[in-house]
C-alpha positions in Angstrom: 78.4 -130.1 -10.9 77.5 -131.3 -14.3 79.1 -134.9 -13.4 76.9 -134.8 -10.2 73.6 -133.7 -12.2 74.0 -136.7 -14.5 74.9 -139.4 -11.6 71.7 -138.1 -9.9 69.5 -138.2 -13.0 70.9 -142.1 -13.5 70.0 -142.8 -10.2 66.6 -141.4 -10.4 66.0 -143.8 -13.6 67.0 -146.7 -11.7 65.1 -145.7 -8.6 62.2 -145.4 -11.1 62.4 -148.6 -12.8 62.8 -150.3 -9.8 59.7 -148.9 -8.5 57.8 -149.5 -11.6 59.0 -153.3 -11.2 58.2 -153.5 -7.1 54.6 -152.2 -7.9 54.1 -154.6 -10.7 55.3 -157.5 -8.8 52.7 -156.5 -5.7 49.6 -156.1 -8.1 50.4 -159.4 -9.6 51.0 -161.4 -6.6 47.8 -160.0 -5.5 46.1 -161.1 -8.4 47.4 -164.4 -8.2 46.5 -165.0 -4.3 43.1 -163.9 -5.0 40.6 -166.7 -4.9 39.5 -166.5 -8.5 43.1 -167.1 -9.8 43.9 -170.1 -7.2 44.3 -172.5 -10.2 45.4 -170.0 -12.9 48.6 -169.7 -14.6 49.9 -166.2 -15.6 52.7 -165.3 -17.9 53.5 -161.3 -17.8 56.5 -159.6 -19.4 57.2 -156.0 -19.5 60.3 -154.4 -21.5 61.3 -150.7 -22.3 61.8 -150.2 -26.0 65.2 -151.2 -26.4 64.1 -154.7 -25.0 65.7 -154.3 -21.6 63.7 -156.4 -18.9 61.3 -154.4 -16.7 59.3 -157.2 -14.8 58.8 -160.3 -15.7 56.5 -163.1 -14.0 56.9 -166.8 -15.6 58.0 -165.2 -18.7 58.9 -168.1 -20.4 56.1 -170.4 -19.9 53.8 -170.8 -22.9 50.0 -170.4 -22.3 47.2 -170.4 -24.7 46.9 -167.1 -26.2 43.9 -166.3 -28.0 43.9 -163.5 -30.3 47.1 -162.0 -29.3 48.8 -164.7 -31.5 47.7 -162.5 -34.4 50.5 -160.1 -33.6 52.8 -162.8 -34.8 50.8 -163.5 -38.2 50.5 -159.8 -38.8 54.1 -158.9 -38.5 55.4 -161.8 -40.5 52.7 -161.3 -43.2 53.6 -157.6 -43.8 57.6 -158.4 -43.7 57.5 -161.1 -46.1 54.7 -160.3 -48.8 55.3 -156.6 -48.0 52.4 -154.1 -46.9 51.4 -153.1 -50.7 50.7 -156.9 -51.8 47.6 -157.6 -53.2 45.0 -160.5 -53.6 43.7 -160.6 -57.2 40.4 -162.2 -58.3 40.2 -162.8 -62.1 37.6 -163.7 -64.5 37.8 -165.5 -68.1 36.1 -167.3 -70.7 36.4 -170.5 -72.6 34.9 -171.1 -76.3 34.2 -168.1 -78.5 32.0 -165.3 -78.6 30.1 -164.9 -81.6 27.5 -162.3 -82.1 27.2 -161.9 -78.3 27.0 -165.4 -77.5 29.6 -167.0 -75.4 29.6 -170.7 -76.8 31.8 -171.6 -73.7 31.9 -171.5 -70.3 32.5 -168.3 -68.0 35.1 -168.6 -65.0 35.7 -166.6 -62.0 39.0 -167.8 -60.1 40.9 -165.9 -57.1 43.9 -166.6 -55.2 42.2 -166.7 -51.9 41.2 -162.7 -51.8 39.7 -162.7 -47.9 38.3 -159.3 -48.5 36.4 -160.0 -51.6 32.7 -158.5 -51.0 33.9 -157.2 -47.8 31.7 -154.6 -46.1 34.9 -152.9 -44.5 36.5 -151.2 -47.4 35.3 -148.3 -49.5 34.9 -149.1 -53.1 35.4 -153.0 -52.4 32.0 -153.8 -51.4 29.9 -156.7 -52.9 28.2 -153.9 -55.1 31.6 -152.7 -56.4 32.7 -156.2 -57.7 29.2 -156.9 -59.2 29.8 -153.4 -61.3 33.2 -154.3 -62.5 32.4 -158.0 -63.1 29.1 -157.0 -65.4 31.1 -153.8 -66.9 33.6 -156.4 -68.0 31.0 -158.8 -69.5 29.5 -156.3 -71.1 32.7 -154.8 -72.6 33.8 -157.9 -73.8 30.5 -158.1 -75.9 28.9 -161.1 -74.1 25.0 -160.9 -74.0 24.5 -164.7 -73.7 26.2 -167.6 -72.3 25.6 -170.9 -73.8 27.7 -172.5 -71.1 28.3 -172.8 -67.6 29.4 -170.5 -64.4 32.6 -171.9 -63.1 34.3 -170.8 -60.0 37.5 -172.1 -59.7 38.4 -172.4 -56.3 41.6 -174.5 -56.5 44.0 -172.2 -55.6 44.2 -173.2 -52.1 44.0 -177.0 -50.5 40.7 -178.5 -49.4 40.9 -177.9 -45.7 39.2 -174.9 -44.9 39.3 -175.0 -41.1 42.5 -175.4 -39.1 42.8 -178.3 -36.9 42.3 -177.7 -33.4 39.5 -175.4 -33.6 36.4 -176.2 -31.6 33.5 -177.7 -33.1 31.0 -175.3 -31.9 33.1 -172.4 -33.0 33.5 -172.9 -36.6 29.8 -172.7 -37.7 29.5 -168.7 -36.0 30.8 -165.9 -37.9 34.3 -165.9 -36.0 35.1 -169.6 -37.1 34.7 -168.6 -40.9 37.0 -171.1 -43.0 39.0 -170.2 -45.8 38.5 -170.9 -49.6 40.3 -170.5 -52.7 37.6 -168.0 -53.5 36.2 -166.1 -50.3 33.0 -164.1 -50.4 31.5 -161.3 -47.9 34.3 -162.7 -45.6 32.3 -165.8 -45.5 30.0 -164.5 -42.9 26.0 -164.2 -42.9 23.5 -162.3 -40.5 20.3 -163.6 -39.4 17.6 -161.3 -37.7 15.9 -163.7 -35.3 12.6 -163.0 -33.0 13.0 -165.7 -30.2 13.0 -168.8 -32.3 11.4 -167.3 -35.7 13.8 -166.4 -38.5 12.9 -163.0 -39.6 15.3 -162.2 -42.5 18.9 -162.8 -43.7 21.8 -160.5 -44.4 21.5 -162.2 -48.2 19.9 -165.4 -49.4 21.9 -168.4 -48.5 22.4 -170.6 -51.6 20.7 -174.2 -50.8 20.9 -174.1 -47.0 18.3 -176.4 -45.2 18.2 -175.6 -41.3 17.4 -177.2 -38.3 16.4 -175.0 -35.7 16.6 -176.1 -32.1 16.5 -172.3 -30.5 14.5 -171.9 -27.2 13.3 -168.4 -26.4 14.8 -167.6 -23.2 16.8 -165.3 -21.4 17.9 -161.6 -22.0 21.2 -162.1 -24.2 22.4 -164.1 -27.2 23.0 -167.6 -26.1 22.8 -169.4 -29.2 25.2 -171.2 -31.7 25.3 -172.0 -35.3 26.7 -175.2 -36.6 28.0 -175.5 -40.2 30.4 -177.6 -41.8 32.3 -176.9 -45.1 30.6 -177.9 -48.2 27.6 -178.9 -46.2 24.2 -177.9 -47.1 22.6 -178.4 -43.5 22.8 -175.7 -40.8 22.0 -175.9 -37.3 21.1 -173.4 -34.9 20.6 -174.3 -30.9 20.6 -172.5 -27.7 18.2 -169.6 -26.5 17.5 -165.9 -27.7 15.3 -163.5 -26.1 11.6 -163.5 -27.2 10.0 -160.2 -27.8 12.8 -158.6 -29.6 14.7 -159.0 -33.0 18.5 -160.4 -32.5 21.2 -160.5 -35.1 23.0 -163.8 -35.1 25.9 -164.2 -37.4 27.2 -167.3 -39.1 29.7 -168.9 -41.4 29.2 -169.7 -44.8 29.4 -173.7 -45.6 30.4 -173.2 -49.0 31.5 -169.6 -50.1 32.6 -170.3 -53.7 29.1 -171.4 -54.6 27.5 -168.5 -52.7 29.2 -166.2 -54.8 28.3 -168.3 -58.0 24.7 -168.1 -57.3 24.7 -164.4 -56.9 26.5 -164.1 -60.1 24.1 -166.1 -61.7 21.3 -163.6 -60.5 23.3 -160.7 -61.7 23.7 -161.9 -65.1 20.0 -162.4 -65.3 19.0 -159.0 -63.5 21.4 -157.4 -66.3 19.7 -159.0 -69.5 22.6 -161.4 -70.0 20.9 -165.0 -71.0 22.1 -167.6 -68.8 20.5 -171.2 -68.8 23.7 -173.2 -67.4 24.7 -174.4 -64.1 26.7 -173.1 -61.6 29.8 -175.3 -60.5 32.6 -175.0 -58.3 35.7 -177.0 -59.2 35.7 -178.2 -55.7 32.3 -179.5 -56.2 33.5 -181.1 -59.3 36.0 -183.0 -57.5 33.5 -184.3 -54.8 31.4 -185.8 -57.6 34.2 -187.3 -59.0 34.6 -185.3 -62.2 37.4 -183.7 -63.8 38.5 -180.0 -63.0 37.9 -177.4 -65.4 41.3 -175.2 -65.9 40.8 -171.6 -65.8 41.5 -170.2 -69.3 44.5 -167.5 -68.9 44.3 -166.4 -72.7 40.7 -164.8 -72.4 41.0 -162.8 -69.3 37.9 -160.1 -69.1 38.6 -158.9 -65.3 41.6 -158.6 -63.0 40.1 -157.3 -59.4 42.8 -156.5 -56.9 42.0 -156.3 -53.3 43.0 -153.6 -50.8 46.7 -153.5 -50.0 47.9 -156.0 -47.2 48.6 -153.0 -44.5 44.8 -152.4 -44.9 44.1 -155.8 -44.4 46.0 -156.0 -41.5 44.4 -152.9 -40.1 41.2 -154.8 -39.8 42.7 -158.2 -38.9 44.2 -156.5 -35.8 41.5 -153.8 -34.9 38.4 -156.3 -35.5 40.6 -159.6 -34.8 39.0 -161.0 -37.9 40.1 -164.7 -37.8 39.4 -165.8 -41.2 42.0 -163.0 -42.2 44.6 -164.9 -40.4 43.9 -168.4 -41.4 43.7 -166.9 -45.1 47.4 -165.3 -44.7 48.6 -168.6 -43.1 47.3 -170.4 -46.0 49.2 -167.3 -48.3 52.2 -167.6 -46.6 52.5 -171.3 -46.7 51.7 -171.1 -50.6 53.9 -168.3 -51.5 57.0 -169.3 -49.2 57.0 -173.0 -49.0 54.8 -173.9 -52.0 52.2 -175.5 -50.0 48.9 -173.8 -49.1 48.1 -176.2 -46.3 47.9 -174.7 -43.0 50.5 -177.2 -41.4 52.8 -175.6 -43.8 51.8 -171.8 -43.1 52.5 -172.5 -39.5 55.6 -174.2 -39.7 56.8 -171.2 -41.9 55.4 -168.6 -39.3 57.4 -170.5 -36.5 60.8 -170.5 -38.7 60.0 -166.7 -39.4 59.9 -165.9 -35.8 62.4 -168.5 -34.7 65.0 -166.4 -37.5 64.4 -163.5 -35.3 65.9 -164.8 -32.3 62.8 -165.9 -30.2 63.2 -169.5 -28.4 61.3 -171.8 -30.4 60.2 -173.6 -27.2 58.2 -170.4 -26.4 56.1 -170.4 -29.8 54.1 -173.4 -30.3 51.6 -172.2 -33.3 48.6 -174.1 -34.2 46.9 -171.2 -36.6 47.3 -167.9 -37.6 44.3 -166.2 -35.4 44.4 -167.8 -32.0 41.3 -169.6 -32.1 42.8 -172.8 -31.7 43.4 -173.7 -27.9 46.5 -175.5 -28.9 48.6 -172.3 -29.5 50.9 -171.8 -26.3 53.2 -169.0 -26.3 55.0 -167.0 -23.9 54.5 -163.4 -22.8 58.4 -162.9 -23.3 58.1 -164.1 -26.9 55.3 -162.0 -27.5 57.1 -158.7 -26.5 60.3 -159.8 -28.3 57.8 -160.0 -31.6 56.4 -156.4 -30.8 60.4 -155.0 -30.4 61.1 -157.0 -33.6 58.1 -155.2 -35.3 58.9 -151.7 -34.0 62.1 -151.8 -35.5 60.7 -152.7 -39.1 59.8 -150.1 -42.0 56.1 -151.5 -41.7 55.9 -150.4 -38.0 53.3 -147.5 -38.5 51.0 -149.7 -40.7 51.3 -152.6 -37.9 50.7 -150.4 -35.0 47.7 -148.4 -36.5 46.0 -151.7 -36.1 46.2 -152.0 -32.3 42.8 -151.0 -30.7 42.6 -148.8 -27.6 41.4 -150.6 -24.7 38.7 -149.5 -22.2 42.0 -148.2 -20.0 43.1 -146.2 -23.1 45.9 -148.3 -23.9 47.3 -149.4 -27.4 47.0 -153.3 -27.2 45.8 -156.3 -28.7 43.6 -158.2 -26.7 42.6 -162.1 -26.8 39.6 -163.8 -25.3 38.5 -167.2 -25.2 37.0 -169.5 -22.4 39.0 -169.1 -19.2 41.8 -167.1 -21.2 42.5 -163.2 -21.5 45.5 -161.9 -22.9 46.9 -158.5 -23.7 50.0 -157.5 -25.9 51.0 -153.9 -27.1 53.0 -150.5 -26.4 52.3 -148.0 -23.9 54.2 -144.5 -23.2 53.8 -143.6 -19.7 53.1 -140.0 -18.4 56.7 -139.5 -17.5 57.8 -140.4 -21.2 58.9 -144.0 -20.5 58.1 -146.3 -23.3 57.0 -150.0 -22.6 56.3 -153.2 -24.7 54.4 -155.8 -22.8 52.5 -158.6 -22.8 50.2 -160.8 -20.4 48.3 -163.6 -20.6 46.6 -165.7 -18.2 44.6 -169.2 -18.2 42.0 -170.9 -16.1 41.0 -167.7 -14.7 37.6 -167.5 -12.8 35.9 -163.9 -13.3 36.7 -160.7 -15.4 40.2 -161.2 -16.8 39.9 -158.2 -18.7 39.4 -156.1 -15.6 41.8 -157.5 -13.7 44.6 -157.5 -16.4 43.9 -153.8 -17.1 44.4 -153.0 -13.4 47.9 -154.4 -13.5 48.7 -152.6 -17.0 47.7 -149.6 -15.5 50.7 -149.5 -13.4 52.4 -148.6 -16.8 50.6 -145.6 -17.1 
């Protein structure tokens, strides 16, 4: 009798698996036969938690991923850097201090902390860094600075934006670049009524604006254009009139922005300062010699939140700047080269070493903003299953958002591209790992893809 029960149970499991596969095939085929999907490409892969195939639709074909690319960057960073990894921002001085007078320069440097001045973390906001820095200056006995304020942003290379990003992206907040010294996530907000600037989230250092906005429509159809190291910003498109809309952009020179703010902190706190604010990158642009950060007179070492907390926000709110920062960090730490190219090469080597076919992962950046990323849904599922077996998985999984249909999954959205990748436990206790990517789809890709994934519920 026990043997018969086992056979019946096993048969029922096979039937349920076949039933799920058939349902997935039916809804997928219905979508791809629809008028809105005639020219679309779809990659869809579902496995159980052990990696056994449940359903596949063109699973080996690489497509543009959008932000589901982040699942690869996040897991590789957690494994190779460690979930307790922290970034450090340091301040020191050159010269000597006599009777409160620093006869030398005050320096601030960083190894690329992407969270410095971020609003997302308790005890790590701009005010916290300001307080710690001023306390360190006071403790060192400095009441006057006769030299300059030097922001040493030389930790990474000079390329702040990955190659392949669309030009009309990287002036907007989601296209913020990466510097050796980052500040406030390299983002600013403008409150605008129609075409009139009302206020900024904080004063931008030395930016001149070209305003080509038109007052029209009922939604934000504006674009901001900024370029790294430039002092000119353009905004065009349209915004509704008669109400204030908040538009967010990317800061063209975050190290300089930090320096200008620190200058004000010094003066407001009573520290005399009559020198200049300079960055090492600007010194190079001007053909001058870089000023080495003095390691013997350190007055402050300011640590970032741990990497698991950074990855949480990276996945939960899809912060592209974090992804590119992690790519540069991986390149610097693991290959001795902080270029995007080096970091992306390491990322591909890492995932290839886990058994993923190299032809299914063509990375171009760490965030998915580049349309030149091509990845198959099968590769995404393999990465998710690999991460599930690692000690850092709880921190990784915690970052995945819960979407409108109640499923825990990372989403990706770009023009004509929609993707999801994640984990789900069905009502009958079956655990699934899945990824679905559609390109060149006309219509609400998120609605249609969630309908397909609802079969797994």
